[in-house]
C-alpha positions, 0 to 999 in steps of 0.5 A: 766718686768724686776723686781726682788725681795730680800728676807728679810731674806736670800738676795736672789735676784730672778726674778718675778715668772710671768716672769719665762719661760716654760719648753719648752722655757727653753728646747730651751735656753739650746739647743742653749748652746755647752757644751760637754765632747770634749770643753777644754774651758767647762772642764776647767770651770767644774774644777773650781769646781772638783778641791777643791771637790775632796779634800772632797771625799772618795775613791771610791764615789759615786756622782750625777750630779743633772742638767748635762744638754744635755751633761753630762760632770762633771760625767766624770770628777769625773769618772777620780777621781775615783767615780761611778757617775749618771747623773740626769736632769729634761729636758734633762735626768730625770732619776728618779732612780737616785732620789731614793737614796742618794750620798757621794756627790751631784754636781750642776754647773750652776744649782741652778740659775734655780731654780724656786721654791727655797724651794722645790728645795733645799730640793730635792737637799739636800735629795740626799746628804747622812749624813756627804756627800758632796754637791757643788755648782758652780752659780756666786755669786752676791755681793755689787761690781755688778751692778745688773742693768748691770750684764750679768749673769742675762741676761739669762732669764732662770736665775731667783735666784741669791745668795749672800754669806749670802743666802747660810748661811741661806740655810746651817743653814736651811738643816742642812749643814755646808760650808766648802769651798766657793771661794767667786766667784762661788763654794760653798761646803757643808758638810751635818750635 
């Protein structure tokens, strides 16, 4: 039941869709996370994304935290940096109004590994970014040094898609993006062409 596949075009590694959990089980799992704005460890974790991202944002930027979860925190950090930030999460904060406009920046921290329909989900994500805007992703990258069988990140049953650097290069080409930052561990920042 731990069957995985790798895309021959983009090197995306993904679990067998027949084993994906439904939304009810996903919500139950996500609800066990204790991430919130009062947790210094979580704030330090999110700052791995905020630190490089802030270098690419205009003054008074408008942003969307896509997949904010039950305790939106990234939006607080970005507001502290001078932004006006909306939150959206398909399960916890399905604010459809937030999806009806575009932003200077869209963040997806620990989100894209949950995408069950890669094409549709990435199309939505990119559509929310203004031309010349920023898309900032945080997810652990899979690479040749990682033994997938023992890799802890894949043990979360809600994690169904895993990205190589080649995957992000493919996505950049496919969706008209340019990679402007890559820490080669977990943070990728794109500019929309």
